[in-house]
C-alpha positions in Angstrom: 0.0 0.0 0.0 1.4 3.3 -1.1 -1.1 5.4 0.7 -1.1 9.0 -0.6 2.3 8.8 -2.3 0.9 8.6 -5.9 -0.9 12.0 -5.4 1.8 13.5 -3.1 4.9 12.9 -5.2 5.9 14.7 -8.4 7.1 12.5 -11.3 10.7 13.1 -10.2 9.8 12.2 -6.6 8.2 9.0 -7.8 11.3 8.0 -9.7 13.5 8.9 -6.7 11.3 6.8 -4.4 11.6 3.8 -6.7 15.4 4.2 -7.1 15.8 4.5 -3.3 13.6 1.4 -2.8 15.6 -0.5 -5.4 18.9 0.4 -3.6 17.5 -0.9 -0.3 16.5 -4.2 -2.0 19.9 -4.5 -3.7 21.6 -4.2 -0.3 19.3 -6.7 1.3 19.0 -9.4 -1.3 19.6 -10.4 -4.9 17.1 -8.7 -7.1 15.5 -11.7 -8.7 12.1 -12.1 -10.3 10.2 -11.6 -7.0 11.9 -8.3 -6.3 11.5 -7.1 -9.9 7.8 -8.0 -9.7 7.5 -6.1 -6.5 9.2 -3.0 -8.0 6.9 -3.3 -11.0 3.8 -3.4 -8.8 5.0 -0.4 -6.9 5.7 1.5 -10.1 2.3 0.7 -11.4 0.7 1.9 -8.1 2.6 5.2 -8.4 1.5 5.6 -12.1 5.1 5.1 -13.4 5.1 3.3 -16.8 6.6 -0.1 -17.3 9.1 1.3 -19.7 10.2 3.9 -17.2 10.5 1.2 -14.5 12.6 -1.0 -16.9 14.9 1.9 -17.4 15.3 2.4 -13.6 16.1 -1.3 -13.3 18.6 -1.3 -16.1 20.3 1.9 -14.8 20.8 0.1 -11.5 22.4 -2.9 -13.2 19.4 -5.3 -12.7 19.0 -7.6 -15.6 15.6 -7.3 -17.1 14.0 -9.6 -19.7 
């Protein structure tokens, strides 16, 4: 549940939130299919496109199919 984040954050804020969340996941675990799916659901909940989320993952060095 993202609460009011989708309406409270600007597009840049949404991206920063996702990048920060991804960094935490990378420090805690290997970013496999489950983590990528979680990030994708979060992006969708924030109104961030799948292509944008894919770019965030690729920029972070996470292999995406």
